[in-house]
Wavefront OBJ file of the C-alpha trace (Angstrom):
o trace
v -0.048 -0.189 0.059
v 0.967 3.274 -1.009
v 0.846 6.000 1.573
v 1.051 10.032 1.880
v 2.623 11.685 4.302
v 0.983 15.245 4.807
v 2.944 17.891 7.180
v -0.168 20.212 6.531
v 1.880 22.830 4.050
v 1.372 23.518 0.656
v -0.178 21.904 -2.429
v -0.617 18.701 -2.057
v -4.307 18.661 -4.040
v -2.619 18.222 -7.164
v -0.251 15.074 -6.186
v -3.280 13.437 -5.031
v -4.889 14.285 -8.772
v -2.173 12.707 -10.418
v -2.294 9.580 -8.539
v -5.662 9.059 -8.867
v -5.169 10.268 -12.930
v -2.539 6.978 -13.046
v -4.610 4.854 -11.312
v -3.069 4.148 -8.381
v -4.619 4.246 -4.991
v -2.896 5.520 -1.489
v -3.767 6.334 1.826
v -2.902 8.859 4.490
v -0.014 8.876 7.198
v -3.048 9.528 9.716
v -0.266 9.574 12.843
v 3.239 7.847 13.249
v 2.238 4.102 13.913
v 0.951 4.494 10.088
v 4.423 5.064 8.186
v 5.379 1.437 9.463
v 2.296 0.086 7.793
v 3.481 1.600 3.854
v 5.408 -0.591 1.384
v 6.015 2.538 -0.922
v 5.797 6.577 1.098
v 5.794 9.414 -0.640
v 6.838 13.253 1.332
v 5.424 15.742 -1.177
v 6.639 19.067 -0.031
v 6.195 22.946 -0.451
v 7.148 25.726 1.894
v 9.944 26.512 4.171
v 12.384 23.869 5.119
v 12.142 24.642 9.250
v 8.063 24.719 8.577
v 8.373 20.824 7.093
v 10.903 19.514 9.923
v 9.639 21.561 12.316
v 5.995 19.571 12.164
v 7.606 16.297 11.230
v 9.106 16.939 14.593
v 6.103 17.719 16.540
v 3.970 15.010 14.932
v 6.343 12.134 16.110
v 7.561 11.269 12.570
v 11.139 12.040 12.357
v 11.959 8.343 13.770
v 9.446 6.249 12.282
v 10.332 7.950 9.447
v 14.330 7.169 9.420
v 13.301 4.039 10.820
v 11.375 3.408 7.173
v 13.740 4.427 5.028
v 16.361 2.283 6.935
v 14.444 -0.701 6.416
v 15.111 -0.557 2.804
v 11.026 -0.214 1.421
v 10.654 2.279 -1.229
v 10.841 6.262 -0.376
v 10.064 8.895 -3.000
v 10.762 12.783 -1.554
v 9.716 15.813 -4.037
v 11.207 19.108 -3.547
v 11.020 19.965 0.588
v 10.318 16.250 0.698
v 14.257 16.071 -0.934
v 15.812 18.511 1.127
v 14.711 16.957 4.295
v 17.138 14.106 3.540
v 19.829 16.026 3.763
v 21.905 17.374 6.762
v 20.526 20.428 7.257
v 19.851 23.578 5.215
v 21.053 27.293 5.089
v 17.252 28.299 5.128
v 17.165 26.947 8.504
v 20.608 26.789 10.056
v 19.374 25.065 13.022
v 16.797 22.764 12.185
v 18.340 19.400 11.217
v 17.579 17.220 8.445
v 17.622 13.888 8.118
v 20.775 13.509 7.692
v 20.271 10.441 5.028
v 22.663 12.590 2.394
v 25.916 13.280 3.700
v 25.766 17.075 2.028
v 23.791 20.590 3.077
v 21.133 22.222 0.983
v 22.131 26.266 0.786
v 20.951 29.098 -1.275
v 21.347 29.739 -4.950
v 23.980 32.869 -5.386
v 22.445 36.032 -6.869
v 25.522 36.294 -9.518
v 27.380 33.853 -11.632
v 31.282 33.417 -10.336
v 32.428 36.669 -12.520
v 29.736 38.645 -10.804
v 28.459 39.320 -15.079
v 25.314 37.263 -14.705
v 22.622 37.802 -12.933
v 19.334 35.449 -12.217
v 16.313 35.738 -10.477
v 15.776 33.509 -6.781
v 13.533 31.953 -6.176
v 14.508 29.285 -9.632
v 11.103 29.534 -10.930
v 10.616 27.782 -13.916
v 11.274 24.851 -16.547
v 14.720 23.109 -16.525
v 16.272 20.137 -17.929
v 17.436 17.338 -15.933
v 20.767 15.777 -16.845
v 21.783 11.887 -16.361
v 24.745 10.240 -15.417
v 27.135 8.763 -17.543
v 26.858 5.524 -17.596
v 23.465 4.865 -15.879
v 21.176 6.362 -18.401
v 19.179 3.029 -17.606
v 18.195 3.881 -14.528
v 17.212 7.508 -15.358
v 14.548 5.594 -18.073
v 13.359 3.014 -15.358
v 12.328 6.367 -13.846
v 10.594 7.704 -16.411
v 13.304 10.555 -16.887
v 14.334 12.248 -20.262
v 16.862 14.249 -20.611
v 14.892 15.924 -23.770
v 12.069 16.559 -21.393
v 11.163 19.916 -19.597
v 10.635 19.883 -15.543
v 8.980 22.273 -12.955
v 11.487 23.852 -10.312
v 10.199 26.595 -7.862
v 13.027 26.296 -4.972
v 15.283 29.298 -3.725
v 17.607 26.440 -2.221
v 19.705 23.522 -3.790
v 22.486 20.807 -2.761
v 24.963 21.850 -4.779
v 26.637 18.565 -6.995
v 29.812 17.130 -6.246
v 31.560 13.903 -7.282
v 31.136 12.708 -3.921
v 27.424 13.046 -4.413
v 27.947 10.754 -7.477
v 26.354 7.483 -5.681
v 23.433 9.645 -4.106
v 22.613 11.342 -7.617
v 20.465 10.019 -10.468
v 20.095 13.569 -11.889
v 21.809 17.606 -12.239
v 20.264 20.429 -13.222
v 21.982 24.085 -14.053
v 20.558 27.420 -12.525
v 22.902 29.618 -14.289
v 26.289 28.681 -13.825
v 25.163 26.528 -10.574
v 24.967 22.314 -10.684
v 22.863 21.064 -8.485
v 21.389 17.958 -7.734
v 17.822 17.366 -9.174
v 17.002 13.782 -8.550
v 18.365 12.001 -5.638
v 18.355 7.690 -6.013
v 19.818 5.382 -3.753
v 19.122 1.927 -3.028
v 15.603 2.701 -1.702
v 15.349 5.896 -1.936
v 14.390 8.260 -4.876
v 13.330 12.293 -4.725
v 13.216 14.949 -7.272
v 13.740 18.695 -6.368
v 11.367 19.614 -9.247
v 7.629 18.852 -9.487
v 6.629 15.901 -11.459
v 2.762 16.574 -10.588
v 3.229 19.949 -11.821
v 5.678 18.883 -14.916
v 2.764 17.648 -17.684
v 2.896 14.174 -19.054
v 6.423 14.422 -18.373
v 6.364 14.352 -14.790
v 3.399 12.281 -14.614
v 5.765 9.808 -16.697
v 8.290 10.331 -13.868
v 5.781 9.514 -10.941
v 4.762 7.137 -12.747
v 8.096 5.154 -13.214
v 8.567 5.435 -9.227
v 5.258 3.139 -8.513
v 5.806 0.777 -10.964
v 8.898 0.066 -9.502
v 8.840 -3.032 -7.876
v 12.525 -3.106 -6.016
v 15.771 -1.135 -5.339
v 18.150 -0.666 -8.639
v 21.439 -2.009 -8.576
v 23.998 0.282 -8.159
v 26.086 1.146 -10.684
v 29.284 4.101 -10.869
v 28.212 7.811 -11.687
v 30.150 10.403 -13.329
v 28.152 13.603 -14.463
v 29.996 15.506 -17.354
v 30.410 19.396 -16.550
v 27.956 21.817 -17.579
v 29.708 24.336 -19.952
v 27.352 26.940 -20.667
v 25.092 29.590 -18.638
v 21.956 27.969 -18.430
v 18.504 29.327 -17.319
v 15.405 27.483 -17.448
v 12.604 28.385 -20.460
v 10.546 31.443 -21.148
v 7.362 30.663 -19.225
v 3.942 31.734 -21.409
v 1.140 32.452 -18.526
v -2.474 31.925 -19.775
v -4.231 34.532 -17.427
v -8.366 33.981 -16.715
v -10.065 36.552 -15.337
v -13.043 35.123 -13.233
v -16.351 36.797 -11.966
v -19.819 35.851 -11.829
v -22.276 37.734 -14.425
v -25.592 38.663 -13.958
v -26.984 34.939 -13.966
v -24.472 34.067 -11.258
v -22.569 31.887 -13.181
v -18.459 31.972 -12.906
v -17.701 33.288 -16.648
v -14.179 34.501 -18.154
v -14.160 37.746 -18.836
v -11.721 40.531 -20.052
v -11.933 44.218 -19.795
v -11.961 47.339 -21.824
v -9.426 49.732 -19.802
v -10.757 47.635 -16.532
v -14.703 47.656 -18.064
v -15.914 44.020 -18.301
v -19.265 44.956 -19.226
v -20.334 45.046 -22.983
v -21.280 48.524 -24.589
v -25.178 48.952 -24.892
v -25.583 52.964 -26.107
v -24.100 54.869 -22.876
v -24.571 52.349 -20.358
v -23.058 49.334 -19.922
v -24.732 45.634 -20.569
v -23.831 42.181 -20.363
v -20.576 41.068 -18.640
v -18.465 40.351 -21.169
v -18.453 36.284 -21.477
v -14.994 34.510 -22.717
v -16.122 31.166 -22.232
v -16.306 28.755 -18.882
v -13.186 29.506 -16.881
v -12.245 25.461 -16.282
v -12.644 24.363 -19.831
v -10.295 27.048 -20.802
v -7.844 26.156 -18.471
v -7.722 22.723 -19.923
v -7.434 23.808 -23.259
v -4.492 26.016 -22.815
v -2.828 23.231 -20.526
v -3.488 20.957 -23.931
v -1.884 23.904 -26.181
v 1.194 24.097 -23.930
v 0.692 26.627 -21.518
v 3.342 26.841 -18.836
v 1.329 28.004 -15.898
v -2.525 29.066 -16.078
v -3.718 31.785 -13.536
v -7.326 32.411 -12.212
v -7.576 36.242 -11.024
v -11.161 36.531 -9.307
v -12.051 40.015 -9.955
v -14.799 40.987 -8.367
v -15.439 38.506 -5.439
v -14.449 38.246 -2.120
v -15.390 41.269 -1.244
v -17.129 40.638 2.604
v -16.122 36.941 2.801
v -13.531 35.318 0.958
v -13.386 32.364 2.879
v -17.492 31.678 1.921
v -16.510 31.960 -2.163
v -17.333 28.292 -2.316
v -17.339 28.505 -6.145
v -13.480 29.730 -6.901
v -12.579 27.010 -4.288
v -14.350 24.283 -6.337
v -12.948 25.662 -9.816
v -9.625 25.291 -8.404
v -10.701 21.991 -7.647
v -11.817 20.815 -10.793
v -8.998 22.586 -12.840
v -6.103 20.805 -10.650
v -7.586 17.243 -11.069
v -7.262 17.945 -14.984
v -4.375 20.671 -15.046
v -0.745 19.643 -14.194
v 1.079 22.950 -14.605
v 1.107 25.296 -11.802
v -1.817 26.939 -10.971
v -1.797 30.676 -9.567
v -5.078 32.342 -7.724
v -5.301 35.916 -6.654
v -8.396 37.695 -5.576
v -9.070 38.828 -2.071
v -5.935 37.255 -0.126
v -6.142 39.691 2.385
v -7.090 39.739 6.379
v -10.848 39.716 6.361
v -13.663 39.221 8.828
v -16.883 37.405 8.362
v -20.350 38.368 8.435
v -20.126 36.694 12.299
v -17.950 38.540 13.384
v -14.822 35.969 12.810
v -11.348 37.658 11.953
v -9.741 35.694 9.579
v -5.616 36.539 8.486
v -4.794 36.275 5.046
v -2.492 33.088 5.794
v -5.812 31.244 6.265
v -7.429 32.639 3.034
v -4.192 31.349 1.315
v -4.786 28.167 3.127
v -7.854 27.604 1.723
v -7.394 27.753 -1.660
v -3.388 25.785 -1.402
v -5.529 23.031 -0.077
v -8.009 23.341 -3.024
v -5.189 23.322 -5.868
v -3.466 26.428 -5.908
v 0.522 26.535 -6.541
v 0.477 30.289 -5.703
v -1.585 33.484 -4.558
v -1.396 36.696 -5.739
v -2.329 39.570 -3.961
v -3.002 42.996 -5.242
v -4.263 45.893 -3.273
v -3.413 44.434 -0.076
v 0.541 44.800 -1.164
v 0.678 49.083 -1.913
v -1.227 49.168 1.843
v 1.502 46.932 3.343
v 4.647 48.806 1.750
v 2.638 52.089 2.532
v 2.863 50.983 6.524
v 6.358 49.443 5.318
v 7.858 52.952 4.556
v 5.681 54.825 7.168
v 7.809 52.882 9.828
v 10.943 53.278 7.509
v 10.392 57.016 8.094
v 9.590 56.801 12.062
v 13.315 54.826 12.103
v 14.916 57.692 9.925
v 15.752 54.598 7.487
v 14.686 56.234 4.151
v 12.105 55.992 1.174
v 13.513 52.445 -0.370
v 12.026 50.125 1.632
v 14.040 47.490 -0.266
v 16.726 48.458 2.253
v 14.011 48.406 5.558
v 15.741 47.302 8.585
v 14.813 43.960 10.399
v 12.822 46.668 13.046
v 10.447 48.011 10.446
v 9.339 44.402 9.517
v 6.352 43.459 11.852
v 5.253 40.287 10.165
v 1.542 41.030 10.150
v 1.201 41.060 6.366
v -0.038 38.562 4.441
v 2.889 38.389 2.411
v 5.199 37.924 5.457
v 3.217 35.470 6.701
v 2.672 33.518 3.422
v 6.231 33.703 2.418
v 6.885 32.059 5.732
v 4.829 29.411 5.862
v 4.462 28.085 2.647
v 7.828 29.661 0.923
v 8.693 33.130 -0.813
v 7.813 31.076 -4.397
v 4.537 30.792 -3.474
v 3.632 34.177 -2.812
v 2.947 36.573 -6.467
v 2.503 40.091 -5.998
v 0.810 41.730 -8.388
v 1.259 45.597 -10.044
v -1.064 47.671 -11.647
v 1.411 50.847 -12.215
v 0.455 53.974 -14.946
v 2.115 56.538 -16.443
v 2.273 60.093 -14.302
v 3.827 62.088 -17.075
v 6.521 65.133 -15.855
v 6.422 68.544 -18.077
v 10.331 69.825 -18.682
v 11.254 72.046 -16.137
v 8.965 70.284 -13.436
v 10.422 68.222 -10.919
v 9.681 64.548 -9.709
v 8.936 64.197 -6.060
v 12.386 62.970 -4.667
v 11.234 59.908 -3.125
v 9.686 58.569 -6.784
v 12.813 59.579 -8.872
v 14.403 56.286 -9.211
v 11.201 55.365 -10.916
v 11.731 58.170 -13.762
v 12.125 57.090 -17.194
v 12.320 59.220 -20.576
v 10.740 57.877 -23.764
v 8.052 58.675 -26.441
v 4.893 60.126 -25.398
v 1.633 57.519 -26.076
v -0.757 60.483 -25.507
v -3.612 61.058 -27.536
v -2.420 64.354 -29.492
v 1.284 63.864 -28.284
v 2.465 60.428 -29.880
v 5.973 60.452 -30.866
v 6.789 63.161 -28.682
v 9.810 63.334 -26.441
v 8.374 62.845 -22.799
v 9.333 61.574 -19.099
v 7.012 60.023 -16.552
v 7.255 58.179 -13.406
v 5.096 55.088 -13.081
v 2.424 55.549 -9.581
v 1.097 52.737 -8.217
v -2.618 51.969 -7.963
v -4.979 49.780 -6.652
v -8.900 48.440 -6.632
v -8.269 47.871 -10.606
v -6.637 50.893 -11.595
v -9.072 52.832 -10.343
v -7.226 54.661 -7.356
v -4.229 55.746 -7.461
v -1.346 55.750 -4.511
v 1.797 57.854 -4.481
v 4.020 54.784 -4.074
v 5.731 54.183 -6.903
v 6.343 51.188 -9.160
v 10.327 50.721 -7.628
v 9.076 51.188 -4.488
v 6.128 48.639 -4.509
v 8.685 46.249 -6.256
v 11.787 46.519 -3.586
v 8.925 46.467 -0.895
v 7.471 43.130 -1.376
v 10.570 41.897 -2.283
v 11.397 42.867 1.229
v 8.287 41.723 2.780
v 9.224 37.956 1.303
v 7.755 37.618 -2.277
v 9.338 35.671 -4.468
v 7.450 37.170 -7.743
v 6.132 39.897 -9.440
v 3.121 40.149 -11.726
v 4.098 43.401 -13.791
v 0.238 44.719 -15.280
v 0.592 48.067 -17.245
v -2.336 49.832 -17.109
v -1.507 52.388 -20.260
v -0.805 49.348 -22.474
v -3.659 47.266 -21.547
v -6.472 45.980 -24.293
v -3.594 48.064 -26.437
v -2.128 45.083 -28.581
v 0.672 47.914 -28.987
v 3.205 45.411 -27.220
v 4.514 45.034 -23.704
v 5.813 47.858 -21.824
v 9.529 47.106 -21.791
v 10.763 50.441 -20.153
v 8.310 49.646 -17.076
v 9.204 45.685 -17.339
v 12.994 46.946 -17.644
v 12.675 49.394 -14.558
v 11.584 46.935 -12.467
v 13.747 43.901 -13.655
v 16.615 46.171 -12.552
v 15.209 46.814 -9.119
v 14.542 43.408 -7.839
v 16.365 40.289 -7.436
v 13.438 37.840 -7.907
v 11.285 36.492 -10.902
v 9.342 39.172 -12.679
v 6.000 38.323 -15.162
v 5.390 40.916 -18.112
v 1.514 41.600 -18.267
v -0.727 43.865 -20.814
v -0.173 44.776 -24.399
v 0.720 41.940 -26.080
v -1.038 41.508 -29.557
v 1.144 39.512 -31.390
v 3.906 36.555 -30.976
v 6.924 39.372 -32.166
v 6.024 40.935 -28.604
v 6.800 38.059 -26.426
v 9.830 37.829 -28.166
v 10.675 41.496 -27.723
v 10.136 41.454 -23.939
v 11.989 38.102 -23.591
v 14.896 39.417 -25.715
v 18.222 39.867 -23.046
v 18.725 43.743 -21.917
v 21.094 45.583 -19.618
v 24.353 44.964 -18.177
v 23.691 41.399 -15.925
v 23.334 39.656 -19.260
v 20.656 36.687 -19.255
v 16.968 36.636 -19.734
v 15.850 40.526 -18.927
v 12.413 39.130 -17.700
v 11.043 35.022 -16.454
v 7.532 34.999 -18.171
v 5.199 36.426 -19.953
v 1.001 36.638 -19.471
v -1.568 37.253 -21.863
v -5.464 36.744 -22.115
v -7.695 38.130 -24.365
v -5.357 37.063 -27.222
v -5.775 33.825 -26.375
v -9.436 33.607 -25.667
v -10.267 35.347 -28.894
v -7.464 32.995 -30.108
v -5.795 35.757 -32.048
v -3.048 34.103 -30.694
v -2.356 30.975 -29.891
v 0.250 29.481 -27.437
v 1.795 27.492 -29.721
v 2.933 30.324 -32.182
v 3.870 32.564 -29.287
v 6.518 29.771 -28.557
v 7.317 28.970 -31.763
v 8.446 32.859 -32.025
v 10.307 32.372 -29.118
v 12.259 29.452 -30.683
v 13.130 30.964 -34.127
v 15.068 34.074 -31.789
v 16.974 31.054 -30.271
v 15.044 31.173 -26.745
v 14.496 27.867 -24.579
v 10.812 27.204 -24.695
v 8.594 23.775 -23.041
v 7.943 22.029 -26.575
v 6.618 18.545 -24.581
v 7.639 15.051 -26.043
v 6.226 12.971 -23.493
v 2.624 11.108 -23.213
v 0.694 11.117 -20.610
v 0.976 7.378 -18.801
v -1.940 5.190 -19.261
v -3.910 4.615 -16.627
v -4.192 1.416 -14.707
l 1 2 3 4 5 6 7 8 9 10 11 12 13 14 15 16 17 18 19 20 21 22 23 24 25 26 27 28 29 30 31 32 33 34 35 36 37 38 39 40 41 42 43 44 45 46 47 48 49 50 51 52 53 54 55 56 57 58 59 60 61 62 63 64 65 66 67 68 69 70 71 72 73 74 75 76 77 78 79 80 81 82 83 84 85 86 87 88 89 90 91 92 93 94 95 96 97 98 99 100 101 102 103 104 105 106 107 108 109 110 111 112 113 114 115 116 117 118 119 120 121 122 123 124 125 126 127 128 129 130 131 132 133 134 135 136 137 138 139 140 141 142 143 144 145 146 147 148 149 150 151 152 153 154 155 156 157 158 159 160 161 162 163 164 165 166 167 168 169 170 171 172 173 174 175 176 177 178 179 180 181 182 183 184 185 186 187 188 189 190 191 192 193 194 195 196 197 198 199 200 201 202 203 204 205 206 207 208 209 210 211 212 213 214 215 216 217 218 219 220 221 222 223 224 225 226 227 228 229 230 231 232 233 234 235 236 237 238 239 240 241 242 243 244 245 246 247 248 249 250 251 252 253 254 255 256 257 258 259 260 261 262 263 264 265 266 267 268 269 270 271 272 273 274 275 276 277 278 279 280 281 282 283 284 285 286 287 288 289 290 291 292 293 294 295 296 297 298 299 300 301 302 303 304 305 306 307 308 309 310 311 312 313 314 315 316 317 318 319 320 321 322 323 324 325 326 327 328 329 330 331 332 333 334 335 336 337 338 339 340 341 342 343 344 345 346 347 348 349 350 351 352 353 354 355 356 357 358 359 360 361 362 363 364 365 366 367 368 369 370 371 372 373 374 375 376 377 378 379 380 381 382 383 384 385 386 387 388 389 390 391 392 393 394 395 396 397 398 399 400 401 402 403 404 405 406 407 408 409 410 411 412 413 414 415 416 417 418 419 420 421 422 423 424 425 426 427 428 429 430 431 432 433 434 435 436 437 438 439 440 441 442 443 444 445 446 447 448 449 450 451 452 453 454 455 456 457 458 459 460 461 462 463 464 465 466 467 468 469 470 471 472 473 474 475 476 477 478 479 480 481 482 483 484 485 486 487 488 489 490 491 492 493 494 495 496 497 498 499 500 501 502 503 504 505 506 507 508 509 510 511 512 513 514 515 516 517 518 519 520 521 522 523 524 525 526 527 528 529 530 531 532 533 534 535 536 537 538 539 540 541 542 543 544 545 546 547 548 549 550 551 552 553 554 555 556 557 558 559 560 561 562 563 564 565 566 567 568 569 570 571 572 573 574 575 576 577 578 579 580 581 582 583
């Protein structure tokens, strides 16, 4: 019997969906004694190292887990479930790991050895796995293929060294760092990537382990060192704005200048209906979307946890879509109608358990950075929230709490900036000088003229402008613990004129975390343009790009976008794997 060890953090719904899709039955580990009942044990993990290890200790699982592995029965770990096998992690220096693999997990370096190439941390994206020389048969036995892409999301890794060769079945390169991405030693198998989020290729790996009937014979392993600087594929994200229409049905809609109703004379008509959320998401998964985002644009106003339709939508989507899912809208503190207070962490937890891999926070992030700036000012720490001292952090924001529990990679901050034009001779507020750019005017009647502007952040879907610029917000939420930024340009939204590359470059240069470009895409060439390497740090300009309306209306397909990127020599995921047959 297969048992799953659930320590209470992260999205495990997708893993259980994967097992059910593959036709494998399982039981949950409910107490320490269940571990000894297992014929196979699977330990999935998403989140912080100390969260996982402390939870295992509190539930009394540590010693039964070590005894199970020592018994020779099959063990599989995923992500944190793999890192737990090591002696410890620099993420939590005072917390011991299981001590099975004789090495320590450390954080990715931000720059390469020559300090000329910079990469985002966390590593979020699709990368390849290199099998050892002379042991590719073992890799094939577990369903691993050298020409496939697998989904990674982590900030810490175990650097590969020759001493780890007996434990290593696969390595992956991020920048110039080669690290252990697959562990296999006798009965122990583990992946740093998420097979349940790696499409058909990942399901093949999961199925390969489940079908193993005994430990493989150990053979000498060597790895050919990576010789190039490698980054993950450029990710294409399909976004679905979801809301209830006037009949109470959930529909995918798309705004025109943030107005989602069809025009009917001088007044708004019916909510614009682009299709059913799950059906559209399934189409994008089949077409090769690297991620899918559901943004609930009108719900959660008063009672976020009472929005059962969105929870049900996530559960259904996660059962059929095996790439990362993001949910946005209402991930904030709230008080329900009976007066009970719920922190944002509780809301996020509900959506993780329903199948989300990340949560997207919008207007609440602006408020959090405004408060952070106030505390910095009171401490005399200046107007750069990215340099806020530890004493300015109060751990009372949703970003901080969710990041601590589930890891920074689980928190996306959605930023809605707009241009504030400044006439020549006029001064820019000193606090916003870092956001000032110069370019070509795009306003009606002034097209093509030189202009300068700074980017002010907005809330409430762009309806209210705040005195916080995009650099302050981006650096502030990174300091609070966000792992990824979604940059929506209000000026370019719905324009089909291309992404605002000046805005994207401004944010990319201000932060060290992953950046997703949004708003303005109208043709495949726009994606190639925004992904083009720019700047002195080398590497990719950004890690991902998102679109909605052009995909919904079939004006551009995901396949056409990836073909355009491939023609530019940019790495894209084109899976050759076939989903395993259910038994």
